[in-house]
Structure formats: C-alpha cells, structure tokens
C-alpha positions in Angstrom: 15.8 100.2 122.1 12.5 99.7 123.8 11.9 101.7 127.1 9.5 101.1 129.8 7.3 103.8 129.1 4.0 102.7 130.7 5.4 99.5 132.4 8.5 98.1 133.7 9.9 95.8 130.8 11.7 92.6 131.3 14.5 91.0 130.0 17.8 89.0 130.8 21.5 88.4 130.2 21.0 85.9 127.3 22.6 82.7 128.1 19.9 80.3 129.3 20.5 76.3 130.2 20.9 74.0 127.0 18.4 71.3 126.4 20.0 67.6 126.8 19.3 66.9 123.2 21.5 69.8 122.0 24.1 69.2 124.7 24.9 65.6 123.0 25.9 67.3 119.8 28.1 70.1 121.5 29.8 67.2 123.8 30.9 65.1 120.5 31.9 68.4 118.7 34.1 69.4 121.6 35.5 66.0 121.8 36.2 66.1 118.1 34.1 62.9 117.6 31.8 62.4 114.5 28.3 63.6 114.7 25.6 64.2 112.0 26.0 68.2 111.1 22.6 68.3 109.5 20.8 67.0 112.6 22.8 69.2 114.8 21.5 72.2 112.7 17.8 70.7 113.0 18.3 70.2 116.8 19.8 73.8 117.3 17.0 75.3 115.1 14.5 73.5 117.2 16.0 74.4 120.5 16.1 78.2 119.6 12.5 78.0 118.7 11.2 76.3 121.7 13.6 78.6 124.2 12.1 82.0 122.6 8.6 80.5 122.9 9.2 79.7 126.5 10.6 83.3 127.0 7.3 84.6 125.8 5.2 82.4 127.5 6.8 83.4 130.7 6.3 87.0 129.9 9.9 88.0 129.1 9.6 91.2 127.0 13.1 91.4 125.5 14.3 88.0 124.3 17.4 86.3 123.2 18.2 82.9 121.6 19.5 81.6 124.6 23.2 81.8 123.3 22.5 77.9 122.0 24.5 78.5 118.8 27.8 79.0 121.1 29.3 75.5 121.1 32.1 76.4 123.9 31.6 79.2 126.4 30.3 82.5 126.5 33.7 84.1 125.8 35.7 81.2 124.5 33.2 80.6 121.2 35.0 83.4 119.4 38.0 80.9 118.8 35.8 79.3 116.4 35.1 82.9 114.8 38.4 84.4 114.9 41.4 83.1 113.1 45.3 83.6 114.3 44.8 81.6 117.8 46.1 78.3 118.4 44.8 76.1 121.2 47.2 74.2 123.4 46.7 72.1 126.5 47.5 73.9 129.7 50.5 72.5 131.8 49.5 71.2 135.3 49.6 73.8 137.8 49.4 76.5 135.3 46.0 77.1 134.7 45.2 80.9 134.5 41.8 80.4 135.3 42.7 79.3 138.9 44.1 82.6 139.9 42.9 85.3 142.0 43.0 86.9 145.4 39.7 85.2 146.3 40.9 81.8 145.3 43.9 82.4 147.6 42.0 83.8 150.5 39.6 80.9 150.5 42.1 78.1 148.8 40.6 75.0 150.8 36.9 76.0 149.7 38.3 76.3 145.8 40.2 73.1 146.3 37.0 71.4 147.0 34.7 73.2 144.5 37.7 72.3 141.6 37.4 68.8 142.9 33.7 68.4 142.6 33.1 70.7 139.5 36.5 70.5 137.6 37.9 73.2 135.9 36.0 74.7 132.8 38.9 75.5 130.7 41.7 73.3 130.3 43.2 74.9 127.0 45.0 78.0 126.4 44.7 80.2 123.2 47.8 81.5 121.8 47.8 84.4 119.4 50.3 83.2 116.4 49.1 85.4 113.7 47.1 88.1 112.4 43.5 88.4 113.8 40.7 88.5 111.4 36.9 87.5 111.7 35.9 84.5 109.8 32.8 83.5 111.7 30.2 85.3 109.1 28.7 81.7 108.6 28.1 80.8 112.0 26.4 83.9 113.1 24.4 84.1 110.1 23.2 80.7 111.1 22.3 82.1 114.5 20.5 85.0 113.1 18.9 83.2 110.9 17.5 80.7 113.5 16.7 83.3 115.8 14.8 85.3 113.1 12.6 82.1 112.3 12.0 81.4 116.1 10.6 85.0 116.6 7.9 84.7 114.1 4.6 84.3 115.7 5.8 85.0 119.4 4.5 88.2 121.1 7.7 90.0 122.6 8.8 93.7 122.5 12.3 93.2 121.2 15.1 90.5 120.7 18.8 90.9 121.3 21.8 88.9 120.5 24.5 88.6 123.2 28.4 88.4 122.2 31.7 89.2 124.1 33.0 92.6 124.4 36.8 92.8 123.2 38.2 92.6 126.7 36.3 89.6 127.3 37.3 87.8 124.0 39.1 84.4 125.0 40.2 85.3 128.5 43.8 84.5 129.5 44.7 84.8 126.0 48.5 84.8 125.3 50.4 86.7 122.6 53.2 85.4 120.3 52.5 87.3 117.5 51.7 91.2 118.0 54.3 93.6 119.6 52.3 94.4 122.8 49.2 93.3 124.8 47.7 96.7 123.6 48.3 96.0 119.9 46.5 92.6 120.5 43.4 94.0 122.0 43.2 96.7 119.4 43.5 93.8 116.8 40.5 91.6 118.4 38.3 94.9 118.7 38.9 95.7 114.9 38.0 91.8 114.2 35.1 92.0 116.3 33.4 94.7 115.0 32.3 92.5 111.9 30.0 90.5 114.6 28.6 93.5 116.1 27.6 95.1 113.0 26.2 91.9 111.4 23.8 91.7 114.6 22.6 95.3 114.2 22.3 95.0 110.7 20.1 92.0 111.3 17.7 94.2 113.2 18.5 92.7 116.7 20.0 94.6 119.7 23.5 94.1 120.3 24.6 92.9 123.9 28.3 93.0 124.6 29.4 90.7 127.4 32.0 91.8 129.6 32.8 90.1 132.7 36.5 90.6 132.4 36.1 94.4 132.9 35.2 93.9 136.6 37.0 90.3 137.3 40.4 91.5 136.2 40.8 93.4 139.3 40.6 90.3 141.5 43.4 88.8 138.9 45.2 92.1 138.9 45.4 93.9 142.3 47.7 92.8 144.3 50.5 92.5 142.9 49.5 95.6 140.7 47.9 98.8 142.1 44.2 100.1 141.8 45.8 102.5 139.4 47.3 99.9 137.3 43.7 98.4 136.9 42.0 101.7 136.1 44.6 102.3 133.4 44.0 98.8 131.9 40.0 99.2 132.2 40.2 102.8 130.5 42.2 101.1 127.9 39.2 98.6 127.3 36.6 101.3 127.2 38.7 103.0 124.4 39.0 99.9 122.4 35.1 98.7 122.7 34.2 102.7 121.7 36.5 102.3 118.6 34.8 98.9 117.9 31.4 100.2 117.9 32.2 103.7 116.4 29.5 104.8 113.8 26.9 102.0 115.1 24.1 103.3 116.7 24.5 103.3 120.3 20.7 102.9 121.0 20.8 99.3 119.4 23.6 98.4 121.9 23.7 97.2 125.4 26.7 96.6 127.5 26.9 93.8 130.3 29.4 93.9 133.2 29.1 91.4 136.3 31.9 89.8 138.6 32.1 86.4 137.2 29.7 83.6 138.0 31.6 81.2 139.7 30.3 80.0 142.9 32.9 81.7 145.4 32.8 84.2 148.2 33.7 87.1 145.9 35.3 89.2 148.8 37.9 90.9 146.6 35.5 92.2 143.8 36.3 95.6 142.9 33.3 97.9 144.3 30.8 99.2 141.5 31.3 102.7 142.8 35.3 102.6 142.1 34.6 102.0 138.3 30.8 103.1 137.5 32.5 106.4 135.9 34.7 104.3 133.4 31.5 101.9 132.7 29.3 104.9 131.8 32.3 105.8 129.6 31.0 103.0 127.1 29.1 104.6 124.4 26.1 102.3 124.6 22.4 102.8 125.1 22.2 100.4 128.1 24.2 99.2 131.1 23.3 95.7 132.4 24.6 95.4 135.6 24.8 92.7 138.3 22.9 93.7 141.2 20.7 90.8 143.1 23.4 89.0 144.8 24.3 89.4 148.3 27.9 90.6 147.7 26.5 93.4 144.9 22.8 94.3 145.8 23.6 97.2 148.4 25.3 99.0 145.2 21.9 100.2 143.9 22.8 103.2 146.1 25.8 104.0 143.8 22.9 105.7 141.6 22.5 108.1 144.3 25.6 110.1 143.3 26.2 108.5 139.8 24.0 110.2 137.3 22.6 108.1 134.4 23.0 110.1 131.1 19.5 111.2 129.9 19.9 108.8 126.7 21.1 105.8 128.3 18.9 103.0 130.0 19.8 100.7 133.2 19.2 97.3 133.5 19.9 95.9 136.6 20.1 92.4 137.8 17.0 91.9 140.2 17.0 88.2 140.2 20.4 85.5 140.6 21.5 83.2 138.5 23.7 81.5 140.9 21.1 80.4 143.9 18.2 77.8 143.7 16.6 80.0 146.1 13.8 81.7 144.0 13.2 85.4 144.3 9.8 86.5 146.0 8.2 88.6 143.5 7.8 91.4 146.2 10.9 91.7 146.8 11.8 92.0 143.2 9.3 94.8 142.9 10.9 96.4 145.9 14.5 96.1 143.9 12.7 97.8 141.1 11.0 100.6 142.8 14.0 101.8 144.8 16.0 102.1 141.6 13.3 103.5 139.2 13.1 106.4 141.9 16.7 107.3 141.2 17.1 106.9 137.5 13.5 107.4 136.3 11.1 104.6 135.5 11.1 104.9 131.7 15.0 104.3 132.1 14.6 100.9 133.9 14.1 97.4 132.6 14.2 94.4 134.5 17.3 92.0 134.2 19.2 89.3 135.5 22.7 89.2 136.9 24.1 87.1 134.7 23.5 83.9 132.2 21.8 81.1 133.5 24.3 78.7 131.6 27.9 79.4 131.9 28.7 77.6 128.4 26.9 74.7 127.1 27.2 72.5 130.0 27.7 74.4 133.2 24.8 75.8 135.0 24.1 77.2 138.6 20.4 76.3 138.9 18.0 73.7 137.6 16.4 74.3 134.4 12.8 74.2 136.1 14.1 76.7 138.6 15.4 79.2 135.7 11.9 79.4 134.3 10.5 79.8 138.0 13.1 82.9 138.4 12.2 84.3 135.3 8.4 84.1 136.4 9.3 86.1 139.6 10.9 88.6 137.5 8.0 89.2 135.3 5.8 89.1 138.4 7.9 91.5 140.2 8.0 93.8 137.3 4.1 93.9 137.4 4.0 94.7 140.8 6.4 97.8 140.4 4.5 99.0 137.4 1.5 98.9 139.5 3.2 101.0 141.9 5.0 103.4 139.8 2.4 104.0 137.5 -0.7 103.4 139.7 
C-alpha cells in the first residue's frame, strides 16, 4: 500500500452516508417488500460512482466505495454472505446489544438514547449448521461497481472494508459447533474467501474489528482482564490464520471502541492491548484517536514501537460529532505522531465510518464532507511542516 513519501496521504475508515435514493431500496429489502432489483443495481452503481468522485474532489487520496453495497450493517451484512446462520427475533429484555458496563453506569442516559434512536439490531443470528462463504456474486458486484467508479478519477489507491472474524455477526449464538472457539475458527476460514477476492481484485483489504476492543466492556466484569486478553489473543490468531499467505502490505486492520454516542468510560485503554493489535500480521493499523476519550493515547507510541514494515493510520477527525475540526488541529495531531513513528509511516484517517449501517449516521452529510475537507487541509499543513 502507498506510504507518505513526500506528503501526508489521507484516507478514512470506509463507510460513508448513503444517499436517500439508495436507502429507499435498502428499506424495502430489509422489510422483505418487493422492489425493482434492476433499478436497485443501477442506483447502487450510480451512487458508488458519485461517492468516489466526491472523495476525489475533496482530496482524499485512498478512497473506498462507501460500503454502499452492504444492505445491513458493517458487520451484520455477512449474514447475506455466509450460510449456516438462522435469524430470530430477540425476545423483549434479552437484546445483547444493550449490555455493557457503560450502559449500567449511565442507565438513565441510555434509556433516553434508546427511546430517541431505537435499537439498531432487533434480530439475533444463531449458527445452526456448517459455515461456508456464499457471497461471491454480491462481492463481485461491489468490486465491479468500484472498479467502474474509479475510472477517470485521480486518487492514489482504493480499499474495500469488510469485517474481521471477531466482528462477523456480533453477539452470534452457537447451536452447531462444539465450542465458541470452533465457531470463530470456522468463521475465519470462511471469510478468507472474501479477503482473497478483494486483494485479487487489486484493492487494499481493510479488516474492520470494533469487537476486538468493545468486547472488554461486555466481558469485564464479570470476567477478568486476563479473561479478556485470552479471548483477544485467540481473535488475533484466527485473523492471522484467515489472511495467512495473503500479502500483508495489502491489508489494513481497523480497531475502534464502537460508534455509539455514549460516555465510553469503560473502554479498554489502548496501552493495554496495543501489543496484541501489533500482533496482527497486516501492513497498516487504523486506530481511533480523535475523540476526547482516546485522543490522549497518541502517547502510547512513545513506548510502543511500530514495526518498520507497518503503517499507522490514526483517527484525526471524529465521525461522532457535528463540530468540524479545524485544519490546524488536524495538522497538530499529525505532526506529533509523525515525530514518533516517522512521517513516511503515517497516513491521516478518521475514527470510524460516518454511516453505522445503511440508515444510522452521526453527522449530517454536508458536515461529513466538511470534516473530510478539514482532514485534507490539515494534512497539507502538516506536510509543509514535516517536509518544508
């Protein structure tokens, strides 16, 4: 993948806000209502073309397809690409997506939030048979749309983001495999097909893995930190098995602390898991770092050593607030990290995706583009300071 050889390159996490016309098709699909499949395909192709053009126009160097082809969420989309799972309605009061220490500590806040925004996931996925990848046709459609959109635009590189094994269908239940470990290994083996197809198509592969960090809030307590570390170590092993033999320098790994608009007081500190993150055999690490709960963690890189063949892509703007960061602040964040890891080992990125699935967003679309513009301008200011 491209490095910042003579200036700081810019990118983002991948998911961008879907246009209203595309959302209409996705609402019909999710509600199991009839819709014009050919018209949906045309709308999707046009939407991908437009969003790639917009990224190029604002000055983003390493672009995505906006994840527009995913009709559920960034992680639940895999339900349409793996067999072996059955979807069931979640019983009242049993939704696993409403668990967590942060939710217990701020119960009144979360009650208001859920009443206002609703719970995005209302069905649970249960593994009832052997897992195998069946999404080749849908993924090939996304690949073809992206390749078509990239014709005639001036960008440095392109990537497709998909779920890492640990984040595939979060809070899944197991009624088929002998253990949770056997289940996650089966998921990793199946997802290898998706990973290889993306790289074989000539794109950079990004593995999204919010669950790697978020699971701490779900596990501790009642479990111990040691229990969580053991679980995370297994996820690292499974991911490395899933990408074994694939070119590491074509793979990015994204970890964040979830995108819900809450306090996040019980997030696991980056310093406590950075060694395991660096154990991922990938070429770049895309790590949240702009929000006020985690911005201070740039200092982790004063002691944690980025391997010489790796790239750091820190979040320098937030996807979760409508306040647009000043380019000078973005530049300040870039420069202090560049002085720790080396300017050539740094790309400017975002905390997370701007769209949390087809319909959920944290900022207005116009503000999303203003933030990306601030990222680009900040990178230019930093480049002047770092290269002269």
